[in-house]
Every structure is written in C-alpha cells, then in structure tokens.
Steps between C-alpha positions, in 0.01 A plus 500: 500500500517572127798672342423410139189372323438392142166559328455270200211622287359200314223730368130506577184531293166528681151607395596831658873555485775434246866452581661367180747744336466775406269504805608473862227394741447602862672208675867602459426851627301378800772253601789742453303773675427312820866398537610858433249624759648266758869559427638734235839326508371167362645424156197428280571359154242445229532241223255415226476134405626587151812663643550204733485261204750700296745537789421184696836456675505863613143477627574181695812655655311818587221297661733274696661804661160632612298436814168461321371431149144603416350348185198674345287294260151438371378551143143399572363659182589297189710710265781523248769755579745692285691679777599202712448134585342430841672264739412132454416250772817310418705817549335567835592148610853543363567827684346363817736201485817687401437757774395239757731644766351850466170614651245523218148643484253455214246779446252619239183353346667159474499471879123546520368353177762248389730479199325535165652338192285726283167487323324165500684373807419424862724684745757304700443514874799623695495216751794342316707818539457558872806300591720714276420836662536648844155650445236530229309825549138490388424831671625849423880513486545831682305370800694174506844656477412769753398230749814303411723801565329593826413158643724241332435188295287321758247781542489632142154490339510352147123490443398846618324730252494876536179675604639846425789657309680666793812282486477437125505874421820543703653194335409622150675833560806353668530216249464715190879510464501137385375608155847644433638143505257377233661432159234714327561801727580814305344354189144364482431384856130529590419500871177327599311707758250349743180696569287238675494128565206262484201476268172672591323194357631291789151557647365240253820301464637664186599312185555126551863500388625828646732548797411863576171438689684254727656795685160583650369851553700746288728752666568827324827686507486872580571760236776636720671162523490447123609854413789501748630171360486634144678817611789293637513290183497814286796643691683175431451553127193286431300638209260213428231378739185291476211515744453130442480325835126501558205316345315815387657847490161664435380429854810626682374709793142379470316504831311189391807272486444219747124549497392471136603239244527772235585826682427833338816682387593807702637742238591764760734266689643360177585850378673583829725200441590581139542873569729421792714270287538762228582763760796312653617334177429744216751346261368144499511364146259214568199497731287201412235290671414134476182336619147630448199290599253509209227428754569836661438676169189293424339579835630852559539659154467865607761482777724283279501764225615761751776270625616419146515870413719562806741224398521645148563847644808398700649184345715457190340382171540140389337374819302177531200416717534124547151348509467156655206391286630139495211365286209622288315173564219558751523141625866553588422836659245340733706189578800709609334807653665727244468878501280574200267348247605538135279796411616683813860437394428651159348806666818546707717473188284755320511745789879488533531549123268801509742695719831315476545454124591868451869526419734679738817706463708194407263389224361204697140455610467613860337195659383183330355175634718195534292183482589194710342166407552168680446151366460185705246639746213289636191521280702538181405309184576508129228763474708730724760549226230588248340748741834664582583532131159652427541772762857578394375529142231741619767718663682507166183571303417796725848645436574496872867522593672272747858530623561125514329162533629236743368147453630265769434158643397483864749422776348319797650655813502402866247672728262586214154342446633318193764323712232276654403392147852439372454124470160515327 
C-alpha cells in the first residue's frame, strides 16, 4: 500500500510540547513508528520545513515519488524562534497544490485548533484547507495511521483520541530512528518526551485560552513506557532530552489526577521515573523539564518541595520550571479561570528559588522559575499593566531569580472557550 512516505515537519509549539529546532516533538516519532510497526520495508523520509525551503526542488521531487506526504504543523503558542521558522499557511497551501496528485494528510495541533498567525490574532479555521488534503487528522496520529494501514482510507479514524498509551509507546520506540534524520542530530538536538496528556484542571474547564484541558480527562504514560523510549533514543546517540510534554511535571504519577483540580504530587512515583531514566541513559548531558503549575505549589507546598528536590537530584543544572501565571491582575485571574492569584504565584516563585537557586556542577542555578504572562485576556485594563509591573518589581526587590520572562499576546484558538468570544 505504501512503499515510501514523506514526513514534513512544519514545527509545533503547544502549551505542553515544543517542536521547533533544536527541539523535535512527539509527532514525527509517532508517525514514523506506526508505519515501521506495520511494515519495516517502508521508506520513511523526514524533512524539516527549513530544509524543504532551502532545497525546494529536491523536496518536491522526493515528495512526488512518494505514496504519501504527511505535514505536521501547529504553533499554537505565540513565540519568536531562533532555531527555525515554522511553516506558514501560504506554504501549506502551496505544498498542497504542488503535490495535488499525491495523497496528503495534515496532522498536529493545527488540525484541532486551527492555524495561528501568532500573538494578538484569531486562528484560521481549517475549513478552507479541507479540499487540499486527503485527510485532516484532529485525533492522535498513531491511531489514525494504524487504522489507515489496517482498514484503508474509507475506514480510517481521523478524530479518534487515545485513551491509553499502548500503541503510542510502541510507536515511540519504533519511530525513534527518525531523530537521526533531523539536521540537528549529533549536535544540539533536544528530544521532547511525553509523560502525560491533558490538564487536571479540565474538571473546572481550565484556563480560558488553553488547548490542553480540551483533551478531557488526563491519561498518564507509564514509567516503563517513558524509560524504554529514552533507552532507545540513548542508543541512537541522543544526549539531550526534555520532559516537556505535560502541563505539570510535579504531579506525574499522582493518584489524584482526574479527580482533583490540583492533585497532590507523588514524589515516590516521580523518583521512580527519574531514577529509571538515569539508569538506562547515564551519559545524558541534558535532562530538563518544562511546565510546572504554580497552583500545585500553592496548594500542596510540602509535597511540591519533595518533588522539586527529586528533580534537582536527577536533572542537569540550568533547568527551568515554566510557570503559567499569565497575569497578576486578580480581575483577569477570575475572568479567565487562571491557576493562581498573584500572592500565590509569588509564593511559588519563592519556594522554587529556595531550593533551585543553588548552583550545580556546571555553574548554573539548578532550577529557576520561568514566568509566562499573557496580554489581551478578557478582564484586562490599563491597570493590568501597572499591576503586572508592580509584581515583577517585587520579584526584583526580593532578589528572587528567574530563568526567563515571556510576555505574549493571546492567540484565540478553535475549540477553546475564548473562540466563542472571538468577535466580541
């Protein structure tokens, strides 16, 4: 059925999950893995959008000789990137037209939440693109392509979401080889590792702008599945990983996920994960995390301290705990169902500093907060800017360290609560 497929990575950036170089996200590995599971003789070729731009004729020729082109896209988090330029809507339309005689599938966040032009914009619905593609997959790619390979185009399931990681774990291991085709391989490639999907705050709807709660009840990946994937990647030469594809690493393994809006961290399960990673990949040069919910720290300080100490014990220094504070204005917090009130956010920053500001073997502080602020949210006023400045000044006055500060404008995405207010 398929002798050769092309994976075009247009890059992804989600609240949980980054796939702009030097990072590679989960989608290419899942797609390559499910095809490799089905038939090891299929020729699977990986292109980044930057490589396709620089060698356009070669990419077009390579794609025209294939049986299927899969385009990955969706930078739903507004950002500026040094390592690469994400695919544009015009480029998606161009490739879809030029390759009109080839079967094409569009996957990634774009397929579920629309195309974002960046901060301050309203996402473009994909209705206009449906005629260009054989299928637009809003579900999980490994499930779709598995059903395509086993049942054909007519019975494939483009909207199905996983309820466990059984197939995904196999696809991650079998698709790990695709990292060797990335232009940053052997240099500074950082592999994004998924630990769980879905936000525990889905119980109360989550933040108004965020896509993560829209996946419903979170599903947690097993330690064995994560560790075995990292072991395969390590054998392939990967030395940099980030446990970044989850909304809150502190609550990995918590028995309260799915039942409590702010689950208590489970330090025992978290340590099993980090110990297992170090055991199978002792020479990793980078083990970093990404998201930490400041609300978890505010409501569960004792368990959070234990979890933070475990991360510091096993990771590499220079790490950042990205805190989605979004606004220090209480009116904005309430209007958008945000995670923490301003004083709670300050407490979380202080706690991380207390244990994470100690410098490690490479001279860098072990673990520092990264503050995310959003502008353009409902409830915002001129006063919001004054309030945000005042709290940032207080952080400075208290000599608290932060790793970085991201100030972005909101993107209004399909299937989020803000989408219904896009014309207001």
